[in-house]
Backbone as JSON Lines, residues from 0, in Angstrom:
{"i":0,"aa":"X","n":[-53.6,-51.66,40.2],"ca":[-54.36,-50.71,39.43],"c":[-53.44,-49.73,38.72]}
{"i":1,"aa":"X","n":[-52.42,-49.24,39.43],"ca":[-51.49,-48.3,38.84],"c":[-50.74,-48.94,37.68]}
{"i":2,"aa":"X","n":[-50.4,-50.24,37.81],"ca":[-49.73,-50.96,36.73],"c":[-50.59,-50.98,35.48]}
{"i":3,"aa":"X","n":[-51.89,-51.25,35.67],"ca":[-52.8,-51.31,34.54],"c":[-52.93,-49.95,33.86]}
{"i":4,"aa":"X","n":[-53.01,-48.89,34.67],"ca":[-53.13,-47.54,34.11],"c":[-51.87,-47.18,33.33]}
{"i":5,"aa":"X","n":[-50.69,-47.48,33.89],"ca":[-49.45,-47.14,33.18],"c":[-49.32,-47.95,31.9]}
{"i":6,"aa":"X","n":[-49.75,-49.23,31.92],"ca":[-49.69,-50.04,30.71],"c":[-50.65,-49.51,29.65]}
{"i":7,"aa":"X","n":[-51.87,-49.17,30.06],"ca":[-52.84,-48.62,29.11],"c":[-52.3,-47.34,28.49]}
{"i":8,"aa":"X","n":[-51.69,-46.48,29.29],"ca":[-51.11,-45.25,28.76],"c":[-50.01,-45.56,27.75]}
{"i":9,"aa":"X","n":[-49.15,-46.54,28.08],"ca":[-48.07,-46.92,27.17],"c":[-48.63,-47.45,25.85]}
{"i":10,"aa":"X","n":[-49.64,-48.32,25.93],"ca":[-50.26,-48.89,24.73],"c":[-50.92,-47.79,23.91]}
{"i":11,"aa":"X","n":[-51.61,-46.87,24.58],"ca":[-52.24,-45.75,23.87],"c":[-51.2,-44.9,23.14]}
{"i":12,"aa":"X","n":[-50.1,-44.64,23.83],"ca":[-49.03,-43.86,23.23],"c":[-48.46,-44.55,22.0]}
{"i":13,"aa":"X","n":[-48.15,-45.83,22.11],"ca":[-47.62,-46.6,20.98],"c":[-48.67,-46.65,19.87]}
{"i":14,"aa":"X","n":[-49.91,-46.95,20.25],"ca":[-50.98,-47.05,19.26],"c":[-51.18,-45.76,18.49]}
{"i":15,"aa":"X","n":[-51.19,-44.65,19.19],"ca":[-51.36,-43.37,18.51],"c":[-50.15,-43.04,17.64]}
{"i":16,"aa":"X","n":[-48.99,-43.46,18.09],"ca":[-47.77,-43.24,17.33],"c":[-47.84,-43.92,15.97]}
{"i":17,"aa":"X","n":[-48.36,-45.11,15.93],"ca":[-48.43,-45.82,14.65],"c":[-49.82,-45.75,14.02]}
{"i":18,"aa":"X","n":[-50.63,-44.83,14.53],"ca":[-51.96,-44.54,13.97],"c":[-52.94,-45.7,14.08]}
{"i":19,"aa":"X","n":[-52.92,-46.35,15.2],"ca":[-53.89,-47.41,15.47],"c":[-55.02,-46.78,16.27]}
{"i":20,"aa":"X","n":[-56.24,-47.06,15.88],"ca":[-57.37,-46.61,16.67],"c":[-57.33,-47.38,17.98]}
{"i":21,"aa":"X","n":[-57.16,-46.65,19.07],"ca":[-56.96,-47.28,20.37],"c":[-58.13,-48.15,20.79]}
{"i":22,"aa":"X","n":[-59.31,-47.89,20.29],"ca":[-60.47,-48.69,20.63],"c":[-60.36,-50.1,20.03]}
{"i":23,"aa":"X","n":[-59.52,-50.3,19.04],"ca":[-59.41,-51.57,18.36],"c":[-58.41,-52.53,19.0]}
{"i":24,"aa":"X","n":[-57.7,-52.09,20.03],"ca":[-56.74,-52.98,20.69],"c":[-57.47,-54.12,21.38]}
{"i":25,"aa":"X","n":[-56.94,-55.31,21.19],"ca":[-57.49,-56.5,21.81],"c":[-56.41,-57.11,22.69]}
{"i":26,"aa":"X","n":[-56.81,-57.97,23.62],"ca":[-55.85,-58.57,24.55],"c":[-56.07,-60.07,24.67]}
{"i":27,"aa":"X","n":[-54.98,-60.78,24.81],"ca":[-54.98,-62.18,25.19],"c":[-54.08,-62.27,26.42]}
{"i":28,"aa":"X","n":[-54.54,-62.95,27.46],"ca":[-53.8,-62.99,28.71],"c":[-53.7,-64.42,29.24]}
{"i":29,"aa":"X","n":[-52.57,-64.71,29.85],"ca":[-52.33,-65.99,30.5],"c":[-51.65,-65.71,31.84]}
{"i":30,"aa":"X","n":[-52.07,-66.45,32.88],"ca":[-51.44,-66.32,34.19],"c":[-51.04,-67.69,34.72]}
{"i":31,"aa":"X","n":[-49.85,-67.74,35.32],"ca":[-49.34,-68.97,35.93],"c":[-48.82,-68.62,37.31]}
{"i":32,"aa":"X","n":[-49.28,-69.35,38.32],"ca":[-48.79,-69.16,39.67],"c":[-47.54,-70.0,39.89]}
{"i":33,"aa":"X","n":[-46.54,-69.39,40.53],"ca":[-45.26,-70.05,40.78],"c":[-44.97,-70.02,42.27]}
{"i":34,"aa":"X","n":[-44.52,-71.13,42.81],"ca":[-44.19,-71.22,44.23],"c":[-42.77,-70.74,44.48]}
{"i":35,"aa":"X","n":[-42.5,-69.53,44.05],"ca":[-41.19,-68.89,44.17],"c":[-41.44,-67.4,44.38]}
{"i":36,"aa":"X","n":[-40.64,-66.72,45.2],"ca":[-40.82,-65.28,45.39],"c":[-40.73,-64.5,44.07]}
{"i":37,"aa":"X","n":[-41.44,-63.39,44.02],"ca":[-41.51,-62.57,42.81],"c":[-40.13,-62.07,42.37]}
{"i":38,"aa":"X","n":[-39.26,-61.73,43.31],"ca":[-37.94,-61.22,42.92],"c":[-37.13,-62.26,42.16]}
{"i":39,"aa":"X","n":[-37.26,-63.54,42.52],"ca":[-36.53,-64.6,41.81],"c":[-37.16,-64.87,40.44]}
{"i":40,"aa":"X","n":[-38.47,-64.83,40.37],"ca":[-39.15,-65.0,39.09],"c":[-38.77,-63.85,38.15]}
{"i":41,"aa":"X","n":[-38.73,-62.62,38.68],"ca":[-38.38,-61.46,37.87],"c":[-36.96,-61.58,37.32]}
{"i":42,"aa":"X","n":[-36.03,-62.09,38.11],"ca":[-34.65,-62.23,37.63],"c":[-34.58,-63.11,36.39]}
{"i":43,"aa":"X","n":[-35.43,-64.1,36.3],"ca":[-35.47,-64.96,35.11],"c":[-36.04,-64.2,33.91]}
{"i":44,"aa":"X","n":[-37.08,-63.42,34.13],"ca":[-37.77,-62.72,33.03],"c":[-37.1,-61.41,32.62]}
{"i":45,"aa":"X","n":[-36.34,-60.81,33.49],"ca":[-35.83,-59.46,33.31],"c":[-34.96,-59.28,32.06]}
{"i":46,"aa":"X","n":[-34.06,-60.16,31.79],"ca":[-33.12,-60.01,30.67],"c":[-33.38,-61.07,29.61]}
{"i":47,"aa":"X","n":[-32.35,-61.73,29.2],"ca":[-32.44,-62.74,28.15],"c":[-32.59,-64.16,28.69]}
{"i":48,"aa":"X","n":[-32.53,-64.32,30.02],"ca":[-32.57,-65.67,30.59],"c":[-33.84,-66.42,30.21]}
{"i":49,"aa":"X","n":[-34.99,-65.74,30.18],"ca":[-36.23,-66.43,29.85],"c":[-36.2,-66.9,28.4]}
{"i":50,"aa":"X","n":[-35.59,-66.13,27.51],"ca":[-35.47,-66.55,26.11],"c":[-34.58,-67.78,25.98]}
{"i":51,"aa":"X","n":[-33.48,-67.77,26.72],"ca":[-32.56,-68.93,26.69],"c":[-33.25,-70.17,27.25]}
{"i":52,"aa":"X","n":[-33.98,-70.0,28.36],"ca":[-34.69,-71.13,28.94],"c":[-35.75,-71.67,27.97]}
{"i":53,"aa":"X","n":[-36.46,-70.77,27.32],"ca":[-37.48,-71.18,26.35],"c":[-36.85,-71.99,25.22]}
{"i":54,"aa":"X","n":[-35.71,-71.54,24.73],"ca":[-35.04,-72.25,23.64],"c":[-34.58,-73.65,24.09]}
{"i":55,"aa":"X","n":[-34.15,-73.78,25.35],"ca":[-33.71,-75.07,25.87],"c":[-34.88,-76.02,26.12]}
{"i":56,"aa":"X","n":[-35.95,-75.49,26.7],"ca":[-37.05,-76.33,27.14],"c":[-38.12,-76.57,26.07]}
{"i":57,"aa":"X","n":[-38.18,-75.72,25.07],"ca":[-39.22,-75.83,24.04],"c":[-38.61,-76.07,22.66]}
{"i":58,"aa":"X","n":[-37.7,-77.03,22.59],"ca":[-37.01,-77.31,21.32],"c":[-37.96,-77.77,20.22]}
{"i":59,"aa":"X","n":[-39.1,-78.29,20.59],"ca":[-40.1,-78.69,19.6],"c":[-40.84,-77.48,19.01]}
{"i":60,"aa":"X","n":[-40.65,-76.29,19.62],"ca":[-41.31,-75.07,19.16],"c":[-40.28,-74.06,18.63]}
{"i":61,"aa":"X","n":[-39.2,-73.85,19.39],"ca":[-38.21,-72.83,19.06],"c":[-36.93,-73.5,18.55]}
{"i":62,"aa":"X","n":[-36.57,-73.16,17.32],"ca":[-35.35,-73.74,16.74],"c":[-34.12,-73.04,17.29]}
{"i":63,"aa":"X","n":[-34.14,-71.7,17.29],"ca":[-33.03,-70.95,17.89],"c":[-33.44,-69.52,18.18]}
{"i":64,"aa":"X","n":[-32.64,-68.88,19.04],"ca":[-32.83,-67.48,19.4],"c":[-31.55,-66.74,19.09]}
{"i":65,"aa":"X","n":[-31.69,-65.6,18.44],"ca":[-30.54,-64.8,18.06],"c":[-30.73,-63.38,18.58]}
{"i":66,"aa":"X","n":[-29.74,-62.86,19.31],"ca":[-29.77,-61.48,19.76],"c":[-29.16,-60.64,18.65]}
{"i":67,"aa":"X","n":[-29.98,-59.79,18.04],"ca":[-29.52,-58.96,16.92],"c":[-28.87,-57.67,17.4]}
{"i":68,"aa":"X","n":[-29.3,-57.21,18.58],"ca":[-28.77,-55.95,19.11],"c":[-29.02,-55.93,20.61]}
{"i":69,"aa":"X","n":[-28.06,-55.46,21.38],"ca":[-28.25,-55.24,22.8],"c":[-27.77,-56.37,23.69]}
{"i":70,"aa":"X","n":[-27.97,-56.15,25.0],"ca":[-27.49,-57.09,26.02],"c":[-28.6,-57.6,26.92]}
{"i":71,"aa":"X","n":[-29.84,-57.38,26.53],"ca":[-30.97,-57.81,27.33],"c":[-31.73,-56.66,27.96]}
{"i":72,"aa":"X","n":[-31.19,-55.46,27.87],"ca":[-31.87,-54.28,28.43],"c":[-32.81,-53.66,27.4]}
{"i":73,"aa":"X","n":[-33.34,-52.49,27.74],"ca":[-34.21,-51.76,26.83],"c":[-33.46,-51.51,25.52]}
{"i":74,"aa":"X","n":[-34.13,-51.73,24.4],"ca":[-33.52,-51.55,23.08],"c":[-32.97,-52.84,22.49]}
{"i":75,"aa":"X","n":[-32.94,-53.91,23.28],"ca":[-32.46,-55.19,22.77],"c":[-33.43,-55.73,21.73]}
{"i":76,"aa":"X","n":[-32.88,-56.22,20.63],"ca":[-33.68,-56.81,19.55],"c":[-33.34,-58.3,19.49]}
{"i":77,"aa":"X","n":[-34.38,-59.14,19.56],"ca":[-34.22,-60.58,19.59],"c":[-35.05,-61.19,18.46]}
{"i":78,"aa":"X","n":[-34.45,-62.19,17.78],"ca":[-35.15,-62.92,16.72],"c":[-35.28,-64.37,17.15]}
{"i":79,"aa":"X","n":[-36.51,-64.87,17.14],"ca":[-36.8,-66.27,17.45],"c":[-37.18,-66.96,16.15]}
{"i":80,"aa":"X","n":[-36.57,-68.1,15.89],"ca":[-36.91,-68.9,14.72],"c":[-37.59,-70.17,15.21]}
{"i":81,"aa":"X","n":[-38.75,-70.46,14.63],"ca":[-39.58,-71.57,15.08],"c":[-39.46,-72.77,14.17]}
{"i":82,"aa":"X","n":[-39.84,-73.93,14.68],"ca":[-39.94,-75.16,13.9],"c":[-41.4,-75.59,13.91]}
{"i":83,"aa":"X","n":[-41.88,-76.31,12.93],"ca":[-41.25,-76.5,11.63],"c":[-41.52,-75.29,10.73]}
{"i":84,"aa":"X","n":[-40.91,-75.26,9.61],"ca":[-41.17,-74.22,8.63],"c":[-40.28,-72.99,8.74]}
{"i":85,"aa":"X","n":[-39.51,-72.89,9.81],"ca":[-38.57,-71.78,9.98],"c":[-39.2,-70.4,9.95]}
{"i":86,"aa":"X","n":[-40.45,-70.27,10.39],"ca":[-41.02,-68.94,10.53],"c":[-40.28,-68.26,11.67]}
{"i":87,"aa":"X","n":[-40.29,-66.93,11.68],"ca":[-39.54,-66.22,12.71],"c":[-40.36,-65.06,13.27]}
{"i":88,"aa":"X","n":[-39.84,-64.54,14.35],"ca":[-40.49,-63.47,15.09],"c":[-39.38,-62.59,15.65]}
{"i":89,"aa":"X","n":[-39.45,-61.28,15.41],"ca":[-38.43,-60.36,15.91],"c":[-39.11,-59.33,16.79]}
{"i":90,"aa":"X","n":[-38.51,-59.08,17.96],"ca":[-39.08,-58.12,18.9],"c":[-38.0,-57.22,19.47]}
{"i":91,"aa":"X","n":[-38.44,-56.06,19.98],"ca":[-37.55,-55.13,20.66],"c":[-38.09,-54.9,22.07]}
{"i":92,"aa":"X","n":[-37.21,-54.93,23.06],"ca":[-37.61,-54.67,24.44],"c":[-37.77,-53.17,24.61]}
{"i":93,"aa":"X","n":[-38.99,-52.72,24.89],"ca":[-39.28,-51.29,25.05],"c":[-39.28,-50.84,26.5]}
{"i":94,"aa":"X","n":[-39.69,-51.7,27.4],"ca":[-39.8,-51.34,28.82],"c":[-39.27,-52.49,29.65]}
{"i":95,"aa":"X","n":[-38.4,-52.16,30.6],"ca":[-37.98,-53.1,31.65],"c":[-37.99,-52.28,32.93]}
{"i":96,"aa":"X","n":[-38.99,-52.53,33.75],"ca":[-39.19,-51.78,34.99],"c":[-38.95,-52.72,36.18]}
{"i":97,"aa":"X","n":[-37.8,-52.56,36.82],"ca":[-37.43,-53.43,37.93],"c":[-38.31,-53.24,39.16]}
{"i":98,"aa":"X","n":[-38.81,-52.06,39.37],"ca":[-39.63,-51.84,40.57],"c":[-41.03,-52.41,40.4]}
{"i":99,"aa":"X","n":[-41.6,-52.28,39.21],"ca":[-42.94,-52.83,38.96],"c":[-42.87,-54.27,38.45]}
{"i":100,"aa":"X","n":[-41.67,-54.73,38.1],"ca":[-41.45,-56.06,37.53],"c":[-42.27,-56.24,36.25]}
{"i":101,"aa":"X","n":[-42.06,-55.31,35.34],"ca":[-42.78,-55.3,34.07],"c":[-41.78,-55.26,32.93]}
{"i":102,"aa":"X","n":[-42.04,-56.08,31.92],"ca":[-41.23,-56.08,30.7],"c":[-42.2,-56.03,29.52]}
{"i":103,"aa":"X","n":[-41.94,-55.11,28.58],"ca":[-42.79,-54.97,27.4],"c":[-41.9,-55.04,26.16]}
{"i":104,"aa":"X","n":[-42.33,-55.87,25.22],"ca":[-41.62,-55.99,23.94],"c":[-42.61,-55.72,22.81]}
{"i":105,"aa":"X","n":[-42.14,-55.06,21.78],"ca":[-42.96,-54.79,20.6],"c":[-42.48,-55.66,19.45]}
{"i":106,"aa":"X","n":[-43.41,-56.28,18.77],"ca":[-43.08,-57.11,17.62],"c":[-42.67,-56.22,16.46]}
{"i":107,"aa":"X","n":[-41.52,-56.53,15.86],"ca":[-41.04,-55.79,14.69],"c":[-41.37,-56.54,13.4]}
{"i":108,"aa":"X","n":[-41.26,-57.86,13.44],"ca":[-41.55,-58.72,12.28],"c":[-42.11,-60.03,12.78]}
{"i":109,"aa":"X","n":[-42.94,-60.64,11.96],"ca":[-43.49,-61.95,12.3],"c":[-44.69,-61.84,13.2]}
{"i":110,"aa":"X","n":[-44.98,-62.94,13.89],"ca":[-46.14,-62.96,14.78],"c":[-47.41,-62.63,14.02]}
{"i":111,"aa":"X","n":[-48.3,-61.94,14.68],"ca":[-49.57,-61.62,14.01],"c":[-49.42,-60.49,13.0]}
{"i":112,"aa":"X","n":[-48.25,-59.85,12.94],"ca":[-48.04,-58.83,11.91],"c":[-48.1,-59.44,10.52]}
{"i":113,"aa":"X","n":[-47.74,-60.73,10.42],"ca":[-47.75,-61.42,9.13],"c":[-49.15,-61.81,8.67]}
{"i":114,"aa":"X","n":[-50.12,-61.8,9.59],"ca":[-51.46,-62.26,9.23],"c":[-52.51,-61.15,9.32]}
{"i":115,"aa":"X","n":[-52.07,-59.89,9.44],"ca":[-53.02,-58.79,9.36],"c":[-53.09,-57.87,10.56]}
{"i":116,"aa":"X","n":[-52.23,-58.03,11.53],"ca":[-52.23,-57.12,12.67],"c":[-51.3,-55.93,12.37]}
{"i":117,"aa":"X","n":[-51.66,-54.78,12.91],"ca":[-50.84,-53.59,12.71],"c":[-49.86,-53.37,13.86]}
{"i":118,"aa":"X","n":[-50.14,-53.95,15.01],"ca":[-49.25,-53.83,16.17],"c":[-49.44,-55.06,17.05]}
{"i":119,"aa":"X","n":[-48.35,-55.46,17.68],"ca":[-48.39,-56.53,18.67],"c":[-47.41,-56.17,19.77]}
{"i":120,"aa":"X","n":[-47.92,-56.07,21.0],"ca":[-47.09,-55.81,22.16],"c":[-47.22,-56.98,23.11]}
{"i":121,"aa":"X","n":[-46.09,-57.44,23.63],"ca":[-46.08,-58.53,24.6],"c":[-45.62,-57.94,25.93]}
{"i":122,"aa":"X","n":[-46.4,-58.19,26.96],"ca":[-46.1,-57.64,28.29],"c":[-46.04,-58.79,29.29]}
{"i":123,"aa":"X","n":[-45.01,-58.75,30.12],"ca":[-44.88,-59.7,31.22],"c":[-44.92,-58.91,32.52]}
{"i":124,"aa":"X","n":[-45.8,-59.33,33.42],"ca":[-45.87,-58.78,34.77],"c":[-45.55,-59.91,35.73]}
{"i":125,"aa":"X","n":[-44.63,-59.68,36.64],"ca":[-44.35,-60.64,37.69],"c":[-44.96,-60.05,38.95]}
{"i":126,"aa":"X","n":[-46.01,-60.69,39.42],"ca":[-46.83,-60.16,40.51],"c":[-46.56,-60.96,41.79]}
{"i":127,"aa":"X","n":[-46.32,-60.24,42.88],"ca":[-46.11,-60.9,44.16],"c":[-47.46,-61.3,44.74]}
{"i":128,"aa":"X","n":[-47.68,-62.58,44.9],"ca":[-48.92,-63.07,45.49],"c":[-48.77,-63.2,47.01]}
{"i":129,"aa":"X","n":[-47.6,-63.63,47.44],"ca":[-47.24,-63.74,48.85],"c":[-45.71,-63.7,48.9]}
{"i":130,"aa":"X","n":[-45.12,-63.68,50.08],"ca":[-43.65,-63.65,50.13],"c":[-42.99,-64.84,49.43]}
{"i":131,"aa":"X","n":[-43.71,-65.96,49.3],"ca":[-43.1,-67.14,48.68],"c":[-43.78,-67.57,47.37]}
{"i":132,"aa":"X","n":[-44.7,-66.75,46.86],"ca":[-45.41,-67.09,45.63],"c":[-45.52,-65.88,44.72]}
{"i":133,"aa":"X","n":[-45.49,-66.15,43.42],"ca":[-45.65,-65.08,42.44],"c":[-46.52,-65.57,41.28]}
{"i":134,"aa":"X","n":[-46.94,-64.62,40.48],"ca":[-47.74,-64.91,39.3],"c":[-47.01,-64.37,38.09]}
{"i":135,"aa":"X","n":[-46.88,-65.19,37.06],"ca":[-46.35,-64.75,35.78],"c":[-47.57,-64.42,34.93]}
{"i":136,"aa":"X","n":[-47.75,-63.15,34.64],"ca":[-48.86,-62.72,33.79],"c":[-48.3,-62.3,32.44]}
{"i":137,"aa":"X","n":[-48.75,-63.0,31.41],"ca":[-48.33,-62.7,30.03],"c":[-49.53,-62.12,29.31]}
{"i":138,"aa":"X","n":[-49.33,-61.0,28.65],"ca":[-50.42,-60.32,27.95],"c":[-49.96,-59.91,26.56]}
{"i":139,"aa":"X","n":[-50.77,-60.21,25.56],"ca":[-50.51,-59.74,24.2],"c":[-51.59,-58.73,23.85]}
{"i":140,"aa":"X","n":[-51.16,-57.51,23.53],"ca":[-52.06,-56.48,23.02],"c":[-51.84,-56.4,21.52]}
{"i":141,"aa":"X","n":[-52.92,-56.32,20.77],"ca":[-52.77,-56.27,19.33],"c":[-53.94,-55.51,18.69]}
{"i":142,"aa":"X","n":[-53.7,-55.04,17.51],"ca":[-54.74,-54.37,16.72],"c":[-54.71,-54.96,15.31]}
{"i":143,"aa":"X","n":[-55.88,-55.1,14.73],"ca":[-56.03,-55.7,13.41],"c":[-56.25,-54.59,12.37]}
{"i":144,"aa":"X","n":[-55.54,-54.7,11.27],"ca":[-55.74,-53.75,10.17],"c":[-57.17,-53.89,9.65]}
{"i":145,"aa":"X","n":[-57.76,-52.78,9.23],"ca":[-59.16,-52.79,8.79],"c":[-59.43,-53.81,7.69]}
{"i":146,"aa":"X","n":[-58.51,-53.94,6.76],"ca":[-58.74,-54.85,5.64],"c":[-58.69,-56.33,6.04]}
{"i":147,"aa":"X","n":[-58.22,-56.62,7.26],"ca":[-58.14,-58.0,7.74],"c":[-59.15,-58.31,8.85]}
{"i":148,"aa":"X","n":[-59.96,-57.35,9.24],"ca":[-60.86,-57.54,10.37],"c":[-61.86,-58.67,10.16]}
{"i":149,"aa":"X","n":[-62.32,-58.89,8.95],"ca":[-63.27,-59.98,8.69],"c":[-62.65,-61.34,8.97]}
{"i":150,"aa":"X","n":[-61.34,-61.47,8.78],"ca":[-60.64,-62.74,9.04],"c":[-60.33,-62.92,10.52]}
{"i":151,"aa":"X","n":[-60.39,-61.83,11.3],"ca":[-60.16,-61.85,12.75],"c":[-58.86,-62.57,13.13]}
{"i":152,"aa":"X","n":[-57.72,-62.1,12.61],"ca":[-56.45,-62.74,12.99],"c":[-56.12,-62.5,14.46]}
{"i":153,"aa":"X","n":[-55.47,-63.48,15.07],"ca":[-55.08,-63.38,16.48],"c":[-53.66,-63.89,16.66]}
{"i":154,"aa":"X","n":[-52.92,-63.25,17.56],"ca":[-51.62,-63.82,17.93],"c":[-51.86,-65.1,18.72]}
{"i":155,"aa":"X","n":[-50.79,-65.87,18.89],"ca":[-50.89,-67.14,19.6],"c":[-50.34,-66.98,21.02]}
{"i":156,"aa":"X","n":[-51.22,-67.02,22.0],"ca":[-50.8,-66.91,23.4],"c":[-50.24,-68.23,23.92]}
{"i":157,"aa":"X","n":[-50.45,-69.32,23.19],"ca":[-50.02,-70.64,23.66],"c":[-48.51,-70.74,23.83]}
{"i":158,"aa":"X","n":[-47.76,-70.08,22.99],"ca":[-46.3,-70.1,23.13],"c":[-45.88,-69.43,24.44]}
{"i":159,"aa":"X","n":[-46.49,-68.28,24.75],"ca":[-46.17,-67.6,26.01],"c":[-46.62,-68.43,27.21]}
{"i":160,"aa":"X","n":[-47.74,-69.12,27.08],"ca":[-48.2,-69.99,28.16],"c":[-47.21,-71.14,28.38]}
{"i":161,"aa":"X","n":[-46.69,-71.69,27.29],"ca":[-45.7,-72.77,27.4],"c":[-44.4,-72.26,28.03]}
{"i":162,"aa":"X","n":[-44.01,-71.05,27.68],"ca":[-42.8,-70.45,28.26],"c":[-43.01,-70.26,29.77]}
{"i":163,"aa":"X","n":[-44.18,-69.77,30.17],"ca":[-44.46,-69.57,31.59],"c":[-44.45,-70.91,32.35]}
{"i":164,"aa":"X","n":[-44.97,-71.96,31.73],"ca":[-44.94,-73.28,32.37],"c":[-43.51,-73.79,32.5]}
{"i":165,"aa":"X","n":[-42.68,-73.56,31.47],"ca":[-41.27,-73.95,31.53],"c":[-40.56,-73.16,32.64]}
{"i":166,"aa":"X","n":[-40.88,-71.87,32.76],"ca":[-40.29,-71.05,33.82],"c":[-40.71,-71.56,35.19]}
{"i":167,"aa":"X","n":[-41.98,-71.9,35.34],"ca":[-42.49,-72.44,36.61],"c":[-41.73,-73.71,36.99]}
{"i":168,"aa":"X","n":[-41.62,-74.61,36.04],"ca":[-40.93,-75.89,36.28],"c":[-39.47,-75.63,36.7]}
{"i":169,"aa":"X","n":[-38.79,-74.77,35.96],"ca":[-37.39,-74.45,36.25],"c":[-37.25,-73.8,37.62]}
{"i":170,"aa":"X","n":[-38.05,-72.77,37.89],"ca":[-37.93,-72.02,39.14],"c":[-38.25,-72.87,40.36]}
{"i":171,"aa":"X","n":[-39.28,-73.69,40.26],"ca":[-39.69,-74.48,41.41],"c":[-38.73,-75.63,41.7]}
{"i":172,"aa":"X","n":[-37.9,-75.99,40.73],"ca":[-36.94,-77.07,40.94],"c":[-35.52,-76.58,41.21]}
{"i":173,"aa":"X","n":[-35.3,-75.28,41.06],"ca":[-33.98,-74.7,41.31],"c":[-33.71,-74.69,42.82]}
{"i":174,"aa":"X","n":[-32.45,-74.8,43.17],"ca":[-32.06,-74.77,44.57],"c":[-31.71,-73.33,44.93]}
{"i":175,"aa":"X","n":[-32.59,-72.65,45.64],"ca":[-32.4,-71.22,45.98],"c":[-31.73,-71.03,47.32]}
{"i":176,"aa":"X","n":[-31.33,-72.09,47.97],"ca":[-30.72,-71.95,49.31],"c":[-29.33,-71.39,49.24]}
């Protein structure tokens, strides 16, 4: 509950900062259960490792990943180039909370910003389900510009779902002994 309240506060703060009516924020969510402890799942998601894994495992979707600034911590800017068509997506890591196992990135270019959204935030929560199981929760918060509301543009959660499945496959097959 506290995680949800802190996330809502963060989204409200960002939304008000860029003059988005907070009532207009929409969410798309995906959850994947992993048979690996939350601390190990978090280590994959915490920095750039999840981006590298996505580029390796999803070559049919991601052409390459380029770190434009930073080392994987808060303030890191990453550009993903997709296939086919070479469309791209650039994001900045705004929050990395090791205790709550939360990572939030804001889209700077691409994604649903190209089709009429005014903001797109991607949040990953690594939730401990039991000592040996965790949940990868991916959430996209977005707001649509008034002039595009009739078209109802939406970000694509399928890429994040595919990344979570790749992470599950990798983590469950890794030798943690």
